[in-house]
SESE-99173 format. One record per residue (C-alpha): residue in one letter; x, y, z. Coordinates in steps of 0.001 Angstrom, whole numbers, padded with zeros to 6 digits, always signed. Example, Ala and Ser with C-alpha at 12.3 -4.5 7.8 and 13.67 -1.06 7.14 Angstrom:
BEGIN
A+012300-004500+007800/S+013670-001060+007140/
***
This chain:
BEGIN
X-037873+092398+038879/X-035115+091372+036887/X-033644+092447+033377/X-036069+089952+031952/X-039448+090358+033395/X-039046+094202+033096/X-038239+093576+029278/X-041498+091499+029628/X-043753+094329+031485/X-042370+097175+029038/X-043335+094920+025506/X-046851+094051+027192/X-047363+097519+027674/X-045788+099102+024440/X-045043+096109+021993/X-042137+094748+021178/X-040566+097172+018811/X-041378+099976+020552/X-039770+098898+023604/X-036726+097643+022107/X-036216+100508+020396/X-036375+102949+023814/X-034360+100844+025787/X-031930+100775+023495/X-032166+104711+023480/X-032256+104877+027557/X-029480+102600+027231/X-026958+104694+024571/X-028050+107995+026783/X-026802+106111+030135/X-023508+105247+028773/X-022920+108766+027460/X-024197+110177+031014/X-021818+107999+032670/X-018844+109214+030011/X-019564+112287+029922/X-019347+112774+033688/X-016186+110977+034148/X-014280+113438+031453/X-016093+116365+033161/X-014667+114505+036539/X-011276+113966+034595/X-011114+110624+035925/X-010457+107236+033460/X-013855+106089+031539/X-014680+102393+033195/X-013207+101299+036492/X-013401+098658+039000/X-017020+099711+040225/X-019153+099453+036290/X-022705+100727+036430/X-025171+097795+034958/X-026381+100638+032426/X-029078+097742+030814/X-030564+097530+034097/X-030681+101406+034845/X-032034+101974+031065/X-034800+099199+031757/X-036155+100906+035057/X-035505+104485+033342/X-038374+103154+030983/X-040242+101241+032715/X-040773+104479+035102/X-041894+106232+032115/X-044493+103481+030945/X-045914+103694+034602/X-046979+107116+034067/X-048881+106207+030738/X-052924+104910+031305/
***
């Protein structure tokens, strides 16, 4: 699924406001995880291969939503 479809599926499952909150928290976690990993490896933040943190965050939230009945 693309990002819009994932967000719609998440919103349908848990509601719009909760979906926005959860995806933003997951997005911030993705950013921090990437930044801390780069700092620990003594590499510059950024770089030629940027990850799509929003897509990763949506996937994580969707995985959690799938666990709930």
